[in-house]
C-alpha positions in Angstrom: 100.6 -82.8 111.7 101.5 -81.5 108.0 100.8 -82.5 104.6 102.8 -85.0 102.4 103.5 -84.3 98.7 100.0 -83.9 96.5 98.9 -86.8 93.8 100.0 -85.9 90.4 97.8 -83.8 88.5 95.9 -84.4 86.0 97.1 -82.8 81.9 94.3 -82.1 80.6 94.5 -79.6 77.8 94.4 -75.9 78.5 90.4 -75.1 78.0 89.4 -72.2 75.7 86.2 -70.0 75.7 84.9 -72.9 72.6 85.4 -74.9 75.0 83.5 -74.0 77.6 79.6 -75.5 79.0 76.9 -73.5 77.3 75.8 -71.7 81.0 79.2 -70.6 81.0 79.4 -69.0 77.9 75.8 -67.6 78.3 77.3 -66.0 81.0 80.6 -65.2 79.6 78.2 -63.0 76.6 76.5 -61.1 79.0 79.5 -59.8 80.8 81.3 -56.6 80.1 84.2 -57.6 78.7 87.5 -55.6 77.9 91.1 -56.8 75.9 93.4 -58.3 77.9 97.7 -57.1 77.6 97.8 -60.1 75.8 95.0 -59.8 73.1 92.7 -61.9 74.8 89.8 -61.0 76.9 89.0 -60.1 80.1 85.5 -60.3 81.7 84.0 -58.5 84.1 82.6 -60.7 87.0 81.5 -60.1 90.9 83.2 -56.5 90.6 86.8 -58.1 88.9 88.5 -58.6 86.3 88.7 -62.9 85.4 90.5 -64.2 82.3 87.5 -64.9 80.2 89.3 -68.3 79.4 89.9 -68.8 83.0 85.5 -68.5 83.8 84.7 -72.0 83.9 87.4 -72.7 86.4 86.6 -70.0 88.6 83.0 -70.9 88.2 83.9 -74.6 89.0 85.6 -73.7 91.8 83.3 -71.5 93.6 80.2 -74.0 93.1 81.9 -77.2 93.8 85.1 -76.5 96.3 84.7 -77.6 99.5 86.9 -76.2 102.0 88.0 -78.2 105.3 88.9 -76.7 108.6 92.4 -77.7 108.1 93.0 -76.4 104.8 95.1 -73.6 103.9 94.9 -71.5 101.1 97.7 -69.1 99.8 96.6 -66.0 98.5 97.8 -63.4 95.8 97.6 -60.9 93.2 99.4 -62.9 90.3 103.1 -61.8 89.8 103.3 -61.3 94.0 105.9 -63.6 95.1 103.7 -66.6 95.3 105.9 -69.2 94.0 108.6 -68.0 96.4 105.8 -68.8 99.0 104.2 -71.4 98.0 108.0 -73.3 97.9 108.4 -72.0 101.9 104.9 -72.9 102.4 105.2 -76.4 101.2 108.7 -77.2 103.1 107.3 -75.7 106.2 104.5 -77.9 106.9 106.4 -81.2 105.6 109.5 -80.0 107.6 109.0 -83.3 110.2 109.2 -85.2 106.4 111.4 -83.4 104.9 113.6 -82.1 107.6 117.3 -81.5 106.9 119.4 -81.1 104.2 120.5 -84.6 104.7 117.2 -85.8 103.0 117.2 -82.7 100.3 117.8 -85.8 97.3 114.4 -86.9 97.9 112.4 -83.3 98.6 109.7 -83.0 96.3 111.1 -79.4 95.6 114.1 -80.3 93.9 111.8 -82.4 91.6 109.1 -80.8 91.3 107.8 -77.1 90.6 106.2 -75.6 93.8 103.0 -74.7 91.0 102.5 -78.7 90.9 103.1 -79.1 95.0 101.1 -76.5 95.7 98.3 -75.7 92.8 95.8 -73.4 92.1 91.9 -73.7 92.5 90.7 -71.8 89.6 93.9 -72.5 88.1 94.9 -75.8 87.7 92.2 -78.1 89.6 89.0 -76.7 89.0 90.0 -75.7 85.4 91.0 -79.0 84.4 88.3 -80.4 86.0 85.1 -79.1 87.0 84.6 -81.3 89.8 88.0 -83.2 90.3 88.6 -85.4 93.3 90.7 -83.7 95.7 90.4 -87.0 97.9 93.9 -88.1 97.6 95.6 -84.5 99.2 96.0 -85.3 102.9 95.7 -82.8 105.4 96.3 -80.0 105.9 95.3 -79.5 102.2 97.5 -76.6 100.7 95.8 -75.1 97.6 96.8 -71.5 96.2 94.2 -68.7 94.1 94.4 -65.3 92.9 90.8 -64.9 93.4 89.8 -61.9 95.4 88.0 -62.1 99.1 84.6 -61.3 97.7 84.6 -64.2 95.3 86.0 -67.2 97.6 83.8 -69.9 97.2 81.1 -70.0 100.3 82.5 -73.0 102.0 86.0 -70.9 102.3 84.6 -68.3 104.6 81.9 -70.8 106.5 85.4 -73.3 107.4 88.0 -72.4 109.9 90.7 -73.1 107.0 93.1 -70.3 107.0 94.5 -68.1 104.4 98.0 -66.8 104.4 97.8 -63.5 101.9 101.1 -62.1 100.2 100.7 -58.3 99.2 103.3 -57.3 96.8 104.3 -53.4 95.9 101.9 -52.6 93.4 105.0 -51.1 90.8 107.6 -54.1 91.1 103.7 -56.1 91.1 103.1 -54.4 87.7 106.3 -54.7 86.4 106.8 -58.3 86.9 103.2 -58.9 85.2 104.2 -56.9 82.4 107.3 -59.3 82.2 105.0 -62.4 82.2 102.6 -61.2 79.7 105.3 -60.5 77.3 106.5 -64.5 77.3 102.9 -65.3 76.4 103.0 -63.2 73.3 103.0 -64.5 69.8 106.4 -65.0 68.4 107.3 -61.7 66.1 105.1 -59.9 67.9 107.8 -58.1 70.1 106.6 -56.4 73.7 103.7 -54.5 74.1 104.3 -51.1 75.2 104.7 -50.7 79.0 103.0 -47.4 78.7 99.4 -49.1 77.6 99.7 -51.6 80.2 100.2 -49.1 82.3 96.6 -47.0 81.2 94.8 -50.4 82.1 96.7 -51.1 85.3 96.1 -47.8 86.9 92.5 -48.1 85.4 92.2 -51.5 87.1 92.0 -53.3 84.4 94.5 -56.7 84.4 94.1 -60.3 86.2 92.1 -60.3 88.9 92.2 -56.4 89.1 91.8 -54.0 90.4 94.8 -54.3 92.5 93.6 -51.9 95.3 90.3 -53.8 95.5 92.2 -57.5 95.6 94.7 -56.0 98.2 91.7 -54.1 100.2 89.6 -56.9 100.3 92.1 -59.7 102.4 93.6 -56.6 104.5 90.1 -55.6 106.3 89.3 -59.5 106.4 92.7 -59.6 108.2 91.9 -57.1 110.7 88.7 -58.6 111.4 89.2 -62.1 111.6 93.6 -62.4 112.3 93.1 -66.0 113.6 91.8 -66.7 109.8 93.6 -64.7 107.5 97.4 -63.8 108.1 98.2 -60.6 105.5 101.5 -60.5 104.7 104.2 -57.8 102.8 106.9 -59.4 99.8 109.0 -56.6 100.9 108.6 -57.1 104.7 109.7 -60.9 104.2 112.3 -60.3 101.5 113.6 -58.0 104.6 113.8 -60.7 107.6 112.2 -63.8 106.0 113.6 -65.8 109.4 111.0 -63.5 111.2 108.1 -64.4 109.0 108.7 -67.5 108.3 108.4 -68.3 112.2 105.4 -65.7 112.0 103.9 -68.3 109.4 104.4 -71.6 111.2 103.0 -69.8 114.4 99.8 -68.6 112.6 99.5 -72.2 111.2 99.8 -74.3 114.4 103.5 -75.8 114.0 105.4 -73.4 115.7 109.0 -74.0 115.4 110.6 -76.1 118.8 113.5 -74.5 120.5 115.7 -77.6 119.2 114.4 -77.0 115.8 115.4 -73.2 116.1 118.9 -74.1 117.2 119.2 -76.8 114.7 118.5 -74.0 112.3 115.2 -75.1 111.0 114.6 -71.8 109.9 117.3 -71.1 108.2 117.2 -74.9 105.9 113.8 -74.1 104.4 114.8 -70.5 103.5 117.8 -72.0 101.9 116.3 -75.2 100.3 113.4 -72.2 98.8 116.0 -69.5 97.9 115.7 -68.1 94.5 119.7 -69.5 93.5 118.5 -73.1 94.7 115.2 -73.5 93.1 116.1 -72.0 89.8 118.9 -73.6 89.3 116.4 -76.8 89.5 116.1 -78.9 86.6 112.5 -79.4 86.8 112.3 -75.4 87.3 114.6 -74.7 84.1 112.7 -77.0 81.2 109.7 -78.2 83.0 106.5 -76.6 81.6 102.9 -76.5 83.1 99.4 -78.2 81.1 98.6 -74.8 80.2 102.0 -73.9 77.8 103.4 -71.9 80.8 107.0 -72.7 81.2 108.4 -73.4 84.7 111.5 -71.1 84.0 108.7 -68.1 83.4 108.2 -67.8 87.2 112.2 -67.5 88.2 112.9 -63.9 86.7 114.5 -61.9 89.6 112.3 -60.9 92.6 113.8 -58.0 93.8 112.5 -55.1 95.6 112.6 -52.1 93.7 112.9 -53.4 90.5 110.6 -51.3 88.7 112.9 -48.0 88.5 114.7 -50.4 85.8 111.9 -50.1 83.6 109.5 -47.5 84.6 110.5 -43.5 84.7 109.7 -41.7 88.0 106.6 -40.3 86.5 105.2 -43.4 85.8 106.1 -44.6 89.2 104.2 -41.3 90.8 101.2 -42.2 88.7 101.0 -45.4 90.4 101.6 -44.1 93.8 98.9 -41.4 93.2 96.4 -44.0 92.4 97.4 -46.1 95.2 97.0 -43.0 97.5 93.9 -42.2 96.0 92.2 -46.3 96.1 93.9 -47.0 99.8 93.2 -43.3 101.5 91.3 -44.2 105.2 92.1 -48.2 105.1 95.2 -47.7 107.2 97.2 -49.9 104.7 100.3 -48.2 102.9 102.0 -49.5 100.7 
């Protein structure tokens, strides 16, 4: 059944634009560009804004990733609760091996960050190597991506692999992204003005944006292929996580048995993957990515409605107005 712990990831240096291949640089020079919130650049590729420094990973993933029928891809907009769901999916699929809190001392989630256990395709694997060897990943392989549906490798669409999409309220997503990008700014520069970021966000200019097009692509796919794409709402998961963990297990073909339900397997997974547990793990307090990202940056608050502590009602209404216009007629309400 489930996958086991993935192999250690290579710690290659974080590629810069000047280390890209010549074809990639040529493509980059031909694409529309915008300044990013953290003074780096975004490029408009296939209708979405990608960080220019990541374009090589996006292209390598599209050109080389070969999906298997048993693969599971976790997809999300940046800062949509990805870290939490990575932990849940890993624990869910590996529950036969790491089944109870009796074995928690050896559970990989207690010593490794969820982003290492469920690596991003274009941000990690294909960014650090153009065509990485994925043979060491046991079936079912569990990966993550922020790629829009229309930009996924062709092999994903051609295979029977499954996609789990996590959607979060755009106002909370925006605020979480704003906090994260501020951590990337050079010391002494201070916070980037929130209104400036809001202007770009509402214009669709953000990493992997426009937000609404990203969400709509997967919402439409889930409506057309419910057996392949599961569309989940972060707020609904937070409200009743037990129901949605069982929903995930059913979708992935590894439903909980009656014995597991009686023994509290769902509750055990949720405790293991809770903010309180994960945020106190030493690896999540002091470790860092090869990119320079610190693990602790991925554990801020994760609360629903936190945007009200940073934005005025008028700012919130502005985002609501944009979303109402962009999602009109889709059947999706955020």
